[in-house]
LODO-504656 format. One line per 2 residues: their letters; for each residue x, y, z of N, C-alpha, C. Coordinates in nm, 2 decimals. Atoms other than C-alpha are relative to their C-alpha. Example, Ala and Ser with C-alpha at 12.3 -4.5 7.8 and 13.67 -1.06 7.14 Angstrom:
BEGIN
AS) 0.09/-0.12/0.00/1.23/-0.45/0.78/0.09/0.12/0.00; -0.09/-0.11/0.00/1.37/-0.11/0.71/-0.08/0.11/0.08;
This chain:
BEGIN
MY) 0.11/-0.09/-0.04/26.87/12.97/23.52/-0.03/0.09/-0.12; 0.04/-0.07/0.12/26.67/13.14/23.25/-0.01/0.15/0.04;
EY) 0.01/-0.15/-0.02/26.67/13.52/23.20/-0.15/0.04/-0.01; 0.14/-0.04/0.00/26.34/13.70/23.28/-0.02/0.10/-0.11;
PP) 0.02/-0.09/0.11/26.17/13.90/23.01/0.02/0.14/0.04; -0.04/-0.14/-0.04/26.27/14.27/23.00/-0.13/0.08/0.03;
IL) 0.11/-0.10/-0.03/26.05/14.55/23.14/0.00/0.10/-0.11; 0.00/-0.08/0.12/25.94/14.73/22.84/-0.02/0.15/0.03;
SG) 0.01/-0.14/-0.02/25.98/15.10/22.82/0.04/0.07/-0.13; -0.03/-0.07/0.12/26.03/15.37/22.56/-0.10/-0.01/-0.11;
SE) 0.09/0.00/0.12/25.88/15.39/22.21/-0.03/-0.14/-0.03; 0.05/0.13/0.05/25.70/15.11/22.04/0.12/-0.08/-0.07;
QQ) -0.11/0.06/0.07/26.01/15.04/21.82/0.10/-0.05/0.10; -0.10/0.04/-0.10/26.24/15.03/22.12/-0.05/-0.12/0.07;
QL) 0.05/0.12/-0.07/26.01/14.78/22.29/0.01/-0.12/-0.09; -0.02/0.11/0.09/26.01/14.56/21.98/0.14/-0.05/-0.01;
HA) -0.14/0.04/0.01/26.39/14.57/21.96/0.04/-0.08/0.13; -0.03/0.07/-0.12/26.41/14.47/22.33/-0.06/-0.14/0.01;
LR) 0.06/0.13/0.01/26.17/14.18/22.28/0.07/-0.09/-0.09; -0.07/0.08/0.10/26.35/14.06/21.97/0.14/-0.04/0.06;
DY) -0.13/0.04/-0.06/26.69/14.07/22.16/-0.02/-0.10/0.10; 0.03/0.10/-0.11/26.54/13.88/22.45/-0.03/-0.14/-0.06;
LV) 0.03/0.13/0.06/26.40/13.61/22.22/0.12/-0.06/-0.06; -0.12/0.06/0.06/26.73/13.57/22.04/0.09/-0.06/0.11;
RM) -0.08/0.06/-0.11/26.91/13.53/22.37/-0.06/-0.13/0.05; 0.07/0.12/-0.05/26.65/13.28/22.48/0.03/-0.12/-0.09;
AR) -0.02/0.10/0.09/26.69/13.08/22.16/0.14/-0.06/0.00; -0.14/0.04/-0.02/27.07/13.07/22.19/0.02/-0.08/0.12;
SL) -0.01/0.07/-0.13/27.04/12.97/22.55/-0.06/-0.14/-0.01; 0.06/0.14/0.01/26.80/12.68/22.47/0.09/-0.09/-0.09;
ET) -0.09/0.08/0.09/27.03/12.57/22.18/0.12/-0.05/0.07; -0.12/0.04/-0.08/27.33/12.57/22.41/-0.04/-0.11/0.10;
AE) 0.05/0.10/-0.10/27.13/12.37/22.67/-0.02/-0.13/-0.06; 0.03/0.12/0.07/27.02/12.12/22.42/0.13/-0.07/-0.05;
QA) -0.13/0.06/0.04/27.38/12.07/22.29/0.07/-0.06/0.12; -0.06/0.06/-0.12/27.50/12.02/22.64/-0.07/-0.13/0.05;
AA) 0.08/0.12/-0.04/27.22/11.77/22.72/0.03/-0.11/-0.10; -0.04/0.11/0.09/27.30/11.58/22.40/0.14/-0.06/0.02;
AS) -0.14/0.04/-0.02/27.67/11.57/22.47/0.00/-0.08/0.13; 0.00/0.08/-0.13/27.60/11.45/22.83/-0.06/-0.14/-0.02;
AQ) 0.07/0.13/0.03/27.36/11.18/22.70/0.09/-0.09/-0.08; -0.09/0.08/0.08/27.62/11.07/22.44/0.11/-0.05/0.09;
AI) -0.11/0.05/-0.09/27.89/11.05/22.71/-0.05/-0.11/0.09; 0.06/0.10/-0.08/27.66/10.85/22.93/-0.01/-0.13/-0.08;
ET) 0.02/0.12/0.09/27.57/10.61/22.64/0.14/-0.06/-0.03; -0.13/0.06/0.03/27.94/10.57/22.55/0.06/-0.07/0.12;
EQ) -0.06/0.06/-0.12/28.04/10.50/22.91/-0.07/-0.13/0.03; 0.07/0.12/-0.02/27.76/10.25/22.94/0.04/-0.11/-0.10;
SQ) -0.04/0.09/0.10/27.86/10.09/22.61/0.13/-0.06/0.03; -0.13/0.04/-0.04/28.22/10.07/22.72/0.00/-0.10/0.12;
AA) 0.01/0.09/-0.12/28.12/9.92/23.05/-0.06/-0.13/-0.04; 0.06/0.13/0.05/27.90/9.66/22.88/0.10/-0.08/-0.07;
AR) -0.11/0.08/0.08/28.19/9.57/22.64/0.10/-0.06/0.10; -0.10/0.05/-0.10/28.43/9.54/22.94/-0.06/-0.12/0.07;
EK) 0.07/0.11/-0.07/28.18/9.32/23.12/-0.01/-0.13/-0.09; 0.01/0.11/0.10/28.13/9.10/22.81/0.14/-0.06/-0.02;
KE) -0.14/0.05/0.02/28.51/9.07/22.76/0.04/-0.08/0.12; -0.04/0.07/-0.12/28.57/8.98/23.12/-0.08/-0.14/0.01;
AE) 0.08/0.13/-0.01/28.29/8.71/23.11/0.06/-0.10/-0.10; -0.05/0.09/0.10/28.43/8.57/22.78/0.14/-0.05/0.04;
DK) -0.14/0.05/-0.05/28.79/8.56/22.93/-0.02/-0.10/0.11; 0.02/0.09/-0.11/28.66/8.39/23.24/-0.05/-0.14/-0.05;
LS) 0.05/0.13/0.06/28.47/8.13/23.03/0.11/-0.07/-0.07; -0.11/0.06/0.07/28.78/8.07/22.81/0.10/-0.06/0.10;
AL) -0.09/0.05/-0.10/29.00/8.03/23.12/-0.06/-0.13/0.06; 0.07/0.11/-0.06/28.74/7.79/23.27/0.01/-0.12/-0.09;
RR) 0.00/0.11/0.10/28.73/7.58/22.95/0.15/-0.05/-0.01; -0.14/0.05/0.01/29.11/7.57/22.93/0.04/-0.08/0.13;
NA) -0.03/0.07/-0.13/29.14/7.46/23.30/-0.07/-0.14/0.00; 0.07/0.13/0.01/28.87/7.19/23.24/0.07/-0.09/-0.09;
AN) -0.06/0.09/0.10/29.05/7.06/22.93/0.14/-0.05/0.06; -0.13/0.05/-0.06/29.39/7.05/23.12/-0.03/-0.10/0.10;
LR) 0.03/0.09/-0.10/29.23/6.88/23.41/-0.05/-0.14/-0.05; 0.04/0.13/0.06/29.06/6.62/23.19/0.12/-0.08/-0.06;
AL) -0.12/0.06/0.05/29.39/6.55/23.01/0.08/-0.06/0.11; -0.08/0.05/-0.11/29.56/6.51/23.34/-0.06/-0.12/0.07;
IV) 0.07/0.11/-0.06/29.29/6.28/23.48/0.02/-0.13/-0.09; -0.01/0.11/0.09/29.29/6.06/23.17/0.14/-0.06/0.00;
KT) -0.13/0.05/0.01/29.67/6.04/23.16/0.04/-0.08/0.13; -0.04/0.07/-0.12/29.72/5.95/23.53/-0.09/-0.12/0.02;
AG) 0.08/0.12/-0.02/29.43/5.71/23.53/0.05/-0.12/-0.09; -0.06/0.10/0.09/29.58/5.53/23.23/0.13/-0.06/0.06;
EA) -0.13/0.05/-0.06/29.92/5.50/23.41/-0.03/-0.09/0.11; 0.03/0.08/-0.12/29.75/5.37/23.72/-0.09/-0.12/-0.03;
ES) 0.09/0.11/0.04/29.53/5.13/23.52/-0.13/0.00/0.09; 0.12/-0.02/-0.08/29.23/5.27/23.71/-0.11/0.07/-0.08;
FS) 0.10/-0.06/0.08/29.00/5.35/23.43/-0.08/-0.11/-0.07; 0.09/0.10/0.07/28.71/5.18/23.25/-0.07/0.07/-0.12;
EE) 0.07/-0.06/0.12/28.54/5.23/22.91/-0.10/-0.10/-0.05; 0.10/0.08/0.06/28.22/5.09/22.77/-0.04/0.06/-0.13;
LG) 0.02/-0.06/0.14/28.17/5.13/22.40/-0.08/-0.10/-0.08; 0.07/0.08/0.10/27.90/5.00/22.17/0.02/0.05/-0.13;
AV) -0.04/-0.05/0.13/27.98/5.02/21.81/-0.06/-0.09/-0.11; 0.05/0.07/0.12/27.84/4.92/21.47/0.10/0.03/-0.11;
RQ) -0.10/-0.02/0.10/28.10/4.88/21.19/-0.04/-0.07/-0.13; 0.03/0.06/0.13/28.05/4.82/20.82/0.12/0.03/-0.10;
DM) -0.11/-0.02/0.09/28.33/4.77/20.57/-0.04/-0.04/-0.14; 0.03/0.03/0.14/28.30/4.78/20.19/0.12/0.02/-0.09;
ES) -0.11/-0.01/0.09/28.54/4.73/19.90/-0.04/-0.02/-0.14; 0.02/0.03/0.14/28.54/4.75/19.53/0.13/0.01/-0.08;
RY) -0.12/0.00/0.08/28.81/4.67/19.27/-0.04/0.00/-0.15; 0.02/0.00/0.14/28.83/4.74/18.90/0.13/-0.01/-0.07;
LA) -0.12/0.02/0.08/29.09/4.62/18.65/-0.03/0.00/-0.15; 0.02/-0.01/0.15/29.11/4.71/18.28/0.14/-0.02/-0.06;
KS) -0.12/0.03/0.07/29.38/4.57/18.05/-0.02/0.01/-0.15; 0.01/-0.02/0.15/29.44/4.66/17.68/0.14/0.00/-0.05;
EF) -0.13/0.00/0.07/29.72/4.67/17.43/0.09/0.12/0.04; -0.08/-0.12/-0.03/29.82/5.01/17.56/0.05/0.00/0.15;
GD) -0.04/0.01/-0.14/29.85/4.92/17.93/-0.11/-0.05/0.09; 0.10/0.05/-0.11/29.67/4.84/18.26/-0.05/0.12/0.08;
YM) 0.06/-0.10/-0.09/29.44/5.05/18.47/-0.07/-0.08/0.12; 0.05/0.07/-0.12/29.36/4.94/18.83/-0.06/0.11/0.09;
EQ) 0.06/-0.09/-0.10/29.12/5.11/19.07/-0.05/-0.08/0.12; 0.05/0.07/-0.12/29.05/5.01/19.43/-0.05/0.10/0.10;
IR) 0.06/-0.09/-0.10/28.82/5.17/19.68/-0.04/-0.08/0.12; 0.04/0.06/-0.13/28.78/5.08/20.05/-0.07/0.11/0.08;
SS) 0.08/-0.09/-0.08/28.51/5.24/20.27/-0.03/-0.07/0.13; 0.03/0.06/-0.13/28.46/5.19/20.64/-0.09/0.10/0.08;
FL) 0.09/-0.08/-0.07/28.17/5.32/20.85/-0.01/-0.05/0.14; 0.00/0.04/-0.14/28.19/5.32/21.23/-0.09/0.09/0.07;
TT) 0.10/-0.08/-0.07/27.90/5.43/21.44/0.01/-0.03/0.15; 0.00/0.02/-0.15/27.93/5.48/21.82/-0.09/0.11/0.06;
AR) 0.08/-0.10/-0.07/27.75/5.69/22.08/0.06/0.14/-0.02; -0.06/-0.13/0.02/28.00/5.97/22.01/-0.03/0.06/-0.14;
GV) 0.03/-0.06/0.13/27.92/6.00/21.64/0.03/-0.11/-0.11; -0.03/0.09/0.11/27.99/5.85/21.30/0.13/0.04/-0.07;
VE) -0.13/-0.02/0.06/28.33/5.81/21.14/-0.01/-0.07/-0.14; 0.00/0.06/0.13/28.34/5.75/20.76/0.15/0.01/-0.05;
SY) -0.13/0.00/0.05/28.68/5.65/20.62/0.00/-0.05/-0.14; 0.00/0.03/0.14/28.76/5.63/20.25/0.15/-0.01/-0.04;
DY) -0.13/0.02/0.06/29.07/5.49/20.07/-0.01/-0.03/-0.14; 0.01/0.02/0.14/29.10/5.53/19.70/0.14/-0.01/-0.06;
TA) -0.13/0.02/0.07/29.39/5.41/19.48/-0.03/-0.03/-0.14; 0.01/0.02/0.14/29.43/5.43/19.11/0.14/-0.01/-0.06;
LI) -0.14/0.02/0.06/29.73/5.30/18.91/-0.02/-0.02/-0.15; 0.00/0.01/0.14/29.79/5.35/18.54/0.15/-0.04/-0.04;
EA) -0.13/0.05/0.04/30.08/5.15/18.38/-0.01/-0.03/-0.15; -0.01/0.01/0.15/30.17/5.17/18.01/0.07/-0.13/-0.03;
VG) -0.07/0.12/0.05/30.28/4.86/17.82/0.14/0.04/-0.05; -0.13/-0.03/0.05/30.65/4.85/17.75/0.05/0.13/0.06;
RR) -0.03/-0.13/-0.06/30.70/5.14/17.99/0.15/0.02/0.02; -0.14/-0.04/-0.04/31.02/5.32/18.04/-0.01/0.05/0.15;
TD) 0.01/-0.05/-0.14/31.10/5.48/18.38/-0.02/0.15/0.00; 0.03/-0.14/-0.01/30.95/5.82/18.32/-0.14/0.02/0.04;
AL) 0.13/-0.03/-0.06/30.64/6.00/18.45/-0.12/-0.03/-0.09; 0.11/0.02/0.09/30.43/5.94/18.14/-0.05/-0.14/-0.01;
DL) 0.04/0.14/0.01/30.43/5.56/18.17/-0.05/-0.06/0.12; 0.05/0.06/-0.12/30.34/5.51/18.53/-0.06/0.12/0.09;
YL) 0.06/-0.11/-0.08/30.10/5.72/18.74/-0.09/-0.06/0.11; 0.07/0.05/-0.11/29.96/5.66/19.08/-0.08/0.12/0.07;
TA) 0.08/-0.10/-0.07/29.68/5.85/19.26/-0.05/-0.07/0.13; 0.05/0.06/-0.13/29.59/5.78/19.63/-0.07/0.11/0.08;
IR) 0.08/-0.09/-0.08/29.32/5.96/19.83/-0.04/-0.07/0.12; 0.04/0.06/-0.12/29.27/5.89/20.19/-0.08/0.12/0.07;
GE) 0.08/-0.10/-0.06/28.99/6.08/20.36/-0.09/-0.05/0.12; 0.08/0.03/-0.11/28.78/6.09/20.67/-0.11/0.10/0.03;
IR) 0.11/-0.09/-0.04/28.44/6.24/20.77/-0.05/-0.04/0.14; 0.05/0.02/-0.14/28.35/6.27/21.14/-0.12/0.09/0.02;
RG) 0.12/-0.07/-0.03/28.00/6.36/21.24/-0.04/-0.03/0.14; 0.04/0.03/-0.14/27.89/6.41/21.60/0.08/0.09/0.10;
LI) -0.08/-0.07/-0.09/28.10/6.51/21.90/0.15/-0.01/-0.05; -0.13/-0.01/0.05/28.44/6.62/21.77/0.08/0.10/0.08;
TD) -0.09/-0.09/-0.07/28.74/6.80/21.91/0.05/0.11/-0.08; -0.05/-0.11/0.07/28.82/7.15/21.80/0.15/0.01/0.01;
PG) -0.15/0.00/-0.01/29.19/7.15/21.70/0.06/0.13/0.05; -0.06/-0.13/-0.04/29.23/7.52/21.79/-0.01/0.02/0.15;
TG) 0.03/-0.02/-0.15/29.08/7.51/22.15/0.01/-0.13/0.08; 0.00/0.13/-0.07/29.08/7.14/22.23/-0.14/-0.03/0.06;
ET) 0.13/0.02/-0.06/28.71/7.17/22.33/-0.08/-0.11/-0.08; 0.09/0.10/0.07/28.45/6.90/22.25/-0.12/0.08/-0.05;
VM) 0.11/-0.08/0.06/28.19/7.05/22.01/-0.08/-0.10/-0.09; 0.09/0.08/0.09/27.90/6.92/21.79/0.03/0.06/-0.14;
GI) -0.03/-0.05/0.14/27.99/6.94/21.42/0.04/-0.11/-0.09; -0.05/0.09/0.11/28.14/6.78/21.11/0.14/0.04/-0.03;
AI) -0.14/-0.02/0.04/28.51/6.74/21.03/0.03/-0.08/-0.12; -0.03/0.06/0.12/28.63/6.66/20.69/0.15/0.01/-0.02;
AE) -0.14/-0.01/0.02/29.00/6.57/20.64/0.04/-0.09/-0.12; -0.04/0.07/0.12/29.17/6.46/20.32/0.16/0.01/-0.02;
NL) -0.14/0.01/0.03/29.52/6.34/20.23/0.02/-0.05/-0.14; -0.01/0.04/0.14/29.59/6.34/19.86/0.14/-0.02/-0.04;
LF) -0.14/0.04/0.05/29.90/6.16/19.72/-0.01/-0.03/-0.14; 0.00/0.03/0.14/29.99/6.15/19.36/0.14/0.01/-0.05;
TG) -0.14/0.00/0.05/30.30/6.08/19.15/0.00/-0.05/-0.14; -0.03/0.06/0.13/30.43/6.01/18.81/0.14/-0.04/0.00;
EV) -0.14/0.04/-0.01/30.78/5.94/18.93/0.01/-0.13/0.07; -0.03/0.13/-0.07/30.92/5.60/19.02/0.14/-0.03/-0.02;
YE) -0.14/0.03/0.01/31.26/5.49/19.10/0.03/-0.14/0.07; -0.02/0.14/-0.05/31.42/5.15/19.19/0.13/0.01/0.09;
ED) -0.11/0.01/-0.09/31.65/5.06/19.47/0.00/-0.14/0.06; -0.01/0.14/-0.04/31.77/4.71/19.55/-0.10/-0.09/-0.06;
GL) 0.10/0.08/0.07/31.53/4.57/19.30/-0.14/0.03/0.03; 0.14/-0.04/-0.04/31.23/4.74/19.46/-0.04/0.13/-0.06;
QY) 0.05/-0.12/0.06/31.02/5.01/19.31/-0.06/0.09/0.11; 0.05/-0.10/-0.10/30.93/5.33/19.51/-0.06/0.11/-0.08;
YE) 0.07/-0.11/0.06/30.68/5.60/19.42/0.04/0.13/0.08; -0.03/-0.14/-0.06/30.77/5.97/19.48/-0.13/0.06/0.03;
LA) 0.13/-0.05/-0.04/30.47/6.10/19.67/0.01/0.14/0.03; 0.01/-0.14/-0.03/30.36/6.46/19.70/-0.13/0.02/0.09;
PG) 0.11/-0.01/-0.09/30.14/6.51/20.00/-0.06/0.14/0.01; 0.07/-0.13/-0.02/29.88/6.78/20.05/-0.12/-0.03/0.09;
QT) 0.10/0.03/-0.10/29.64/6.80/20.35/-0.09/0.11/0.02; 0.10/-0.10/-0.03/29.32/6.98/20.42/-0.09/-0.05/0.12;
LG) 0.09/0.04/-0.11/29.09/6.99/20.72/-0.11/0.11/0.01; 0.12/-0.09/-0.01/28.74/7.15/20.73/-0.08/-0.04/0.13;
LY) 0.08/0.03/-0.12/28.55/7.18/21.06/-0.12/0.09/0.00; 0.13/-0.07/0.01/28.18/7.28/21.06/-0.08/-0.02/0.13;
TA) 0.08/0.01/-0.12/27.99/7.35/21.38/-0.12/0.10/0.00; 0.11/-0.09/-0.01/27.68/7.53/21.50/0.04/0.15/0.02;
TG) -0.04/-0.14/-0.03/27.89/7.84/21.59/0.10/0.05/-0.10; -0.09/-0.05/0.11/28.10/7.87/21.27/0.07/-0.11/-0.07;
WQ) -0.08/0.10/0.07/28.35/7.69/21.06/0.15/0.04/0.00; -0.14/-0.03/0.00/28.73/7.66/21.03/0.06/-0.08/-0.12;
FW) -0.07/0.07/0.11/28.97/7.56/20.74/0.15/0.01/0.03; -0.14/0.01/-0.04/29.32/7.43/20.82/0.07/-0.06/-0.12;
VN) -0.09/0.05/0.10/29.61/7.37/20.58/0.13/-0.04/0.07; -0.13/0.04/-0.06/29.91/7.16/20.70/0.01/0.05/0.14;
GS) -0.01/-0.04/-0.14/29.83/7.23/21.06/-0.01/0.15/0.03; 0.01/-0.14/-0.02/29.78/7.60/21.01/-0.14/0.05/-0.03;
KR) 0.14/-0.05/0.01/29.44/7.78/21.06/0.01/0.11/-0.10; -0.01/-0.10/0.11/29.39/7.97/20.73/-0.12/0.08/-0.02;
GW) 0.12/-0.08/0.01/29.03/8.08/20.75/-0.11/-0.05/0.09; 0.10/0.04/-0.10/28.74/8.08/20.99/-0.11/0.11/0.01;
FD) 0.11/-0.09/-0.04/28.40/8.23/21.07/-0.05/-0.03/0.13; 0.04/0.03/-0.14/28.30/8.27/21.43/-0.13/0.08/0.03;
SR) 0.13/-0.07/-0.03/27.94/8.35/21.53/0.01/0.09/0.12; -0.02/-0.08/-0.12/28.07/8.51/21.85/0.03/0.14/-0.03;
DG) -0.03/-0.13/0.04/28.21/8.81/21.67/-0.07/0.04/-0.14; 0.07/-0.03/0.13/28.01/8.77/21.34/0.08/0.04/-0.11;
KL) -0.09/-0.04/0.11/28.31/8.82/21.12/0.07/-0.12/-0.06; -0.08/0.10/0.08/28.49/8.62/20.85/0.14/0.04/0.01;
HV) -0.14/-0.02/-0.01/28.86/8.58/20.90/0.08/-0.08/-0.10; -0.08/0.08/0.10/29.11/8.48/20.63/0.14/0.05/0.02;
IG) -0.14/-0.04/-0.01/29.49/8.48/20.64/0.05/0.07/-0.12; -0.03/-0.07/0.13/29.52/8.57/20.27/-0.12/-0.01/-0.09;
EV) 0.11/0.00/0.08/29.27/8.67/20.02/0.04/0.06/-0.14; -0.02/-0.05/0.13/29.27/8.72/19.64/-0.14/0.02/-0.06;
IE) 0.12/-0.03/0.08/28.99/8.90/19.46/0.03/0.00/-0.14; -0.04/0.02/0.14/29.00/8.79/19.10/-0.05/0.11/-0.09;
DR) 0.05/-0.10/0.09/28.78/9.06/18.95/-0.04/0.13/0.08; 0.05/-0.12/-0.06/28.59/9.30/19.18/-0.06/-0.04/0.14;
LR) 0.04/0.02/-0.14/28.48/9.35/19.54/-0.11/0.10/0.02; 0.11/-0.08/-0.02/28.14/9.49/19.63/-0.01/0.04/0.15;
LG) 0.01/-0.05/-0.14/28.11/9.71/19.95/-0.14/0.05/0.02; 0.14/-0.04/-0.02/27.75/9.72/20.05/-0.07/0.01/-0.13;
DA) 0.08/-0.02/0.12/27.50/9.85/19.79/0.05/0.12/-0.08; -0.03/-0.13/0.06/27.69/10.16/19.70/0.14/0.00/-0.07;
WE) -0.13/-0.02/0.05/28.06/10.10/19.62/0.05/-0.13/-0.05; -0.06/0.12/0.06/28.26/9.86/19.41/0.15/0.03/-0.03;
LS) -0.15/-0.01/0.02/28.64/9.80/19.41/0.03/-0.09/-0.11; -0.03/0.08/0.12/28.77/9.68/19.08/0.14/0.01/-0.05;
SA) -0.13/-0.01/0.06/29.10/9.60/18.91/0.00/0.01/-0.15; 0.01/-0.02/0.14/28.97/9.64/18.56/0.06/0.13/-0.05;
GG) -0.06/-0.12/0.05/29.20/9.88/18.38/0.08/0.08/0.11; -0.07/-0.06/-0.12/29.39/9.95/18.71/-0.09/0.01/0.12;
LG) 0.08/0.00/-0.13/29.28/9.98/19.07/-0.09/0.12/0.00; 0.09/-0.11/-0.01/28.97/10.19/19.11/-0.12/-0.04/0.09;
IK) 0.12/0.02/-0.07/28.66/10.24/19.32/-0.11/0.08/-0.06; 0.11/-0.06/0.07/28.32/10.32/19.17/-0.12/-0.01/0.08;
YV) 0.13/-0.01/-0.07/27.99/10.43/19.31/-0.10/-0.07/-0.09; 0.10/0.08/0.08/27.72/10.18/19.19/-0.14/0.01/0.06;
GA) 0.13/-0.01/-0.07/27.43/10.29/19.42/-0.10/0.07/-0.09; 0.11/-0.06/0.08/27.10/10.42/19.30/0.01/0.15/-0.01;
């Protein structure tokens, strides 16, 4: 409730003081009312935002639970149908295989390269398989790493409907997997030669909602459009990191942060 204007009395100066004091009180009262209204509006907005976030989280949790239940039910149906021999499958496929070989011999040694490629197209998608082998063998070789070297790359690219290794869901995307084997070591046992292989595996998954990068079965980095954030398990900044348009974090001459804005 607002204060009524004062009833003026006394001299002209006293009346001016009374009016001034009244206006000051009114200004302070209006300022207090505005602050209270702003605080109330902020509280309502925060409450609505929190409620919306809770509703979104509940909806996402329900959807995730529904997908998990559907995946478990599908796996159970497929497993029990296979055991009971009560399932059927119709598959149309187009397959193409290609191969190339290369052999070079000289007074220094032999070099052999072999590539096999296979392309399988079905209603589910396209699977491209690659197998690359290269062998270098020196003339008059000894049994050390410099005289015999083997490289083998086995890779696969899947395009179409693929399975997300993290959730088990069927998604539309591209999966690239590579298994790289290489060695310069060879040893013999019972008259047979064996190569000492060093395996390294990578898996990249690209879909309409983001991407994932797996190393040896461990999810190391991913971008998910649902939260709009980039996730990495470990990160190394070789030189500098730019934060927006204003700040730069650098390791030149020691750790420091510098303002680079206009």
